[in-house]
C-alpha positions in Angstrom: -22.5 -104.8 -61.9 -23.9 -106.9 -59.0 -23.6 -105.8 -55.4 -21.0 -107.6 -53.3 -21.8 -109.1 -50.0 -20.4 -107.9 -46.7 -17.8 -109.5 -44.3 -19.0 -109.3 -40.7 -16.4 -109.7 -38.0 -18.2 -111.6 -35.3 -16.8 -111.6 -31.7 -17.1 -114.7 -29.6 -17.0 -115.4 -25.9 -13.6 -115.5 -24.1 -14.5 -118.9 -22.6 -17.3 -121.0 -21.2 -20.0 -118.9 -19.4 -18.8 -115.8 -21.1 -21.5 -115.2 -23.7 -23.5 -112.9 -21.5 -21.3 -110.0 -22.6 -22.2 -110.4 -26.3 -24.8 -107.8 -27.5 -28.1 -109.1 -28.9 -27.4 -107.4 -32.2 -24.4 -109.7 -32.8 -26.7 -112.7 -32.4 -29.3 -111.1 -34.7 -26.6 -110.7 -37.4 -25.4 -114.3 -36.9 -29.0 -115.5 -37.6 -29.0 -113.6 -40.9 -25.8 -115.4 -42.1 -25.4 -118.9 -43.6 -21.7 -118.8 -44.6 -18.9 -118.5 -42.1 -15.1 -118.4 -42.1 -13.7 -119.8 -38.8 -10.6 -121.0 -37.1 -12.1 -124.3 -36.0 -15.4 -125.5 -37.5 -16.3 -127.7 -34.4 -16.0 -124.7 -32.0 -17.8 -122.4 -34.3 -20.7 -124.8 -34.8 -21.1 -125.2 -31.1 -21.1 -121.4 -30.5 -23.6 -120.7 -33.3 -25.8 -123.4 -32.0 -26.0 -121.7 -28.6 -27.3 -118.5 -30.3 -30.3 -120.6 -31.5 -29.7 -120.0 -35.2 -33.0 -120.4 -37.1 -31.4 -122.8 -39.6 -30.0 -126.3 -38.8 -26.3 -126.2 -38.3 -25.9 -128.8 -41.0 -27.4 -126.3 -43.5 -24.7 -123.7 -42.8 -21.3 -123.5 -44.5 -18.0 -123.3 -42.6 -14.6 -122.7 -44.1 -11.6 -123.2 -41.8 -8.6 -121.0 -41.7 -6.3 -124.0 -42.0 -2.6 -123.1 -41.7 -1.8 -125.8 -44.2 -3.7 -124.0 -47.0 -1.7 -121.5 -48.9 -2.6 -117.8 -48.3 -3.4 -117.3 -52.0 -6.1 -120.1 -51.7 -7.8 -118.2 -48.9 -9.3 -115.8 -51.5 -11.7 -118.6 -52.5 -13.3 -118.2 -49.1 -14.5 -114.8 -50.1 -16.0 -116.0 -53.5 -19.4 -116.1 -51.9 -19.2 -112.4 -50.9 -18.0 -111.5 -54.4 -21.1 -113.2 -55.6 -23.3 -111.1 -53.4 -23.6 -113.2 -50.2 -22.8 -111.9 -46.7 -20.2 -113.8 -44.7 -19.3 -114.0 -41.0 -15.7 -114.3 -39.8 -15.3 -115.8 -36.3 -12.2 -116.0 -34.1 -11.7 -118.9 -31.6 -12.2 -116.4 -28.8 -12.6 -112.7 -28.7 -12.5 -110.3 -31.7 -11.5 -111.5 -35.2 -8.4 -109.9 -36.6 -6.9 -109.0 -33.3 -4.1 -111.4 -32.4 -6.0 -113.7 -34.8 -5.4 -115.2 -38.3 -8.6 -113.7 -39.5 -6.7 -110.5 -40.1 -5.5 -112.0 -43.4 -9.1 -112.6 -44.5 -9.9 -108.9 -43.6 -6.9 -107.8 -45.6 -8.1 -109.8 -48.6 -11.6 -108.4 -48.3 -10.3 -104.9 -48.5 -8.2 -105.8 -51.6 -11.3 -107.2 -53.2 -13.5 -104.2 -52.4 -15.7 -106.2 -50.0 -17.3 -104.1 -47.2 -15.9 -105.0 -43.8 -18.2 -104.6 -40.7 -16.6 -105.1 -37.3 -19.1 -105.9 -34.5 -18.8 -105.0 -30.8 -17.6 -107.8 -28.5 -15.0 -108.7 -25.8 -11.3 -108.1 -26.5 -9.1 -109.6 -23.8 -6.3 -107.2 -24.7 -8.4 -104.0 -24.3 -10.2 -105.4 -21.2 -6.8 -106.1 -19.6 -5.5 -102.7 -20.5 -8.6 -101.0 -19.1 -8.3 -103.0 -15.8 -4.5 -102.6 -15.4 -4.4 -98.9 -14.5 -1.5 -98.5 -16.9 -1.0 -96.1 -19.8 -4.0 -96.4 -22.2 -2.7 -93.6 -24.4 0.4 -95.5 -25.6 0.7 -99.2 -25.6 2.0 -102.1 -27.7 1.0 -105.8 -28.0 3.8 -108.3 -28.6 1.9 -111.6 -28.8 3.9 -114.6 -27.5 7.4 -114.2 -26.1 10.0 -116.8 -26.7 9.0 -120.3 -25.6 12.6 -120.9 -24.5 13.1 -120.4 -20.8 16.6 -119.0 -21.2 15.4 -116.3 -23.6 12.1 -115.2 -21.8 14.1 -113.2 -19.3 15.9 -111.3 -22.0 12.6 -110.6 -23.8 11.1 -109.3 -20.6 14.0 -107.0 -19.9 13.7 -105.6 -23.5 10.0 -104.8 -22.9 10.8 -103.2 -19.6 13.4 -100.9 -21.3 10.9 -99.9 -24.0 8.3 -99.2 -21.4 10.7 -97.0 -19.4 12.0 -95.1 -22.4 8.6 -94.4 -24.0 6.4 -94.6 -20.9 4.4 -97.2 -22.9 2.4 -100.1 -21.6 3.7 -103.5 -22.9 1.2 -106.3 -23.4 1.9 -110.0 -24.1 0.4 -113.4 -23.7 1.6 -116.9 -23.1 0.4 -120.5 -23.8 -1.7 -121.1 -20.7 0.3 -124.1 -19.5 3.4 -121.9 -19.4 1.9 -119.0 -17.5 3.7 -119.9 -14.2 7.1 -120.2 -15.9 6.7 -116.7 -17.5 5.5 -115.0 -14.3 8.3 -116.5 -12.2 10.8 -115.2 -14.8 9.2 -111.8 -14.7 9.5 -111.6 -10.9 13.1 -112.7 -11.1 14.4 -110.3 -13.8 12.3 -107.2 -13.7 13.0 -104.1 -11.7 11.3 -103.9 -8.2 9.6 -100.7 -9.2 8.1 -102.0 -12.5 4.4 -102.5 -12.4 3.2 -105.9 -13.6 -0.4 -106.9 -14.2 -1.9 -110.4 -14.5 -5.4 -110.4 -16.1 -7.0 -113.8 -16.4 -10.4 -115.3 -17.3 -11.7 -112.0 -18.4 -15.5 -111.7 -18.5 -15.7 -115.2 -16.9 -16.8 -116.2 -13.4 -13.2 -116.6 -12.1 -12.0 -113.2 -13.5 -8.8 -112.0 -12.0 -7.1 -108.6 -12.7 -4.4 -107.4 -10.3 -1.6 -104.9 -10.8 1.4 -104.6 -8.4 5.0 -103.6 -8.5 7.4 -106.4 -8.9 8.6 -105.8 -5.3 5.0 -106.3 -4.0 4.4 -109.4 -6.2 7.5 -111.0 -4.8 5.9 -110.8 -1.3 2.5 -112.0 -2.5 1.0 -115.4 -2.9 0.5 -116.1 -6.6 -3.0 -117.0 -7.9 -3.5 -120.3 -9.7 -2.1 -119.7 -13.2 -2.1 -123.1 -14.8 -4.1 -123.3 -18.0 -6.0 -120.0 -17.4 -6.2 -117.7 -20.4 -4.2 -114.6 -19.5 -2.9 -111.3 -20.7 0.2 -109.9 -19.0 1.1 -106.2 -18.9 4.1 -104.2 -17.6 4.9 -100.6 -17.3 
């Protein structure tokens, strides 16, 4: 029986000018790979090119995690690993499999007996939690809240109740162009004593991580929020 290849989970920068946080060993492994599963091929090619891959980008293979492709068809992406070739899985930003569609590929790899190797790199969620000063022993990530303005307030109140009952940090994100709308709703509906953290542009030159009570935020001037990748936390 031939030996199967490995699936490497390759972290990527959280934005432009953020690749300084990636360990050299991650780039070394990228240079050993010729087959990649990615969210967007264009972004992945650009990133891999910056690592100075020894092979021409045109000689590498990229399979996109296209939402239009049925989940059952994704198993074909791992055929190369079943044949003995190592594969790299890349997220658009940060760590594959964490708030990322790559988790389904990792699930498939385990089902097929393919060894999964996660590599060290930046996770916006963990960096935000580290910098927030909130409970790092018990926390929950909820992804995106409702896009409907009239429901966001209810979502936030529910998270606040969970945080109070279990003394648990609540993390969530928003589409960057709706950041201001979400934050304004948070300041309107949350209790004055609730702590709220805004963590933006993590690992990037304009990094911003600030935690205050809602009462203190209401008296503060808001930072520029529009189109800045952010993680929000409350406790």
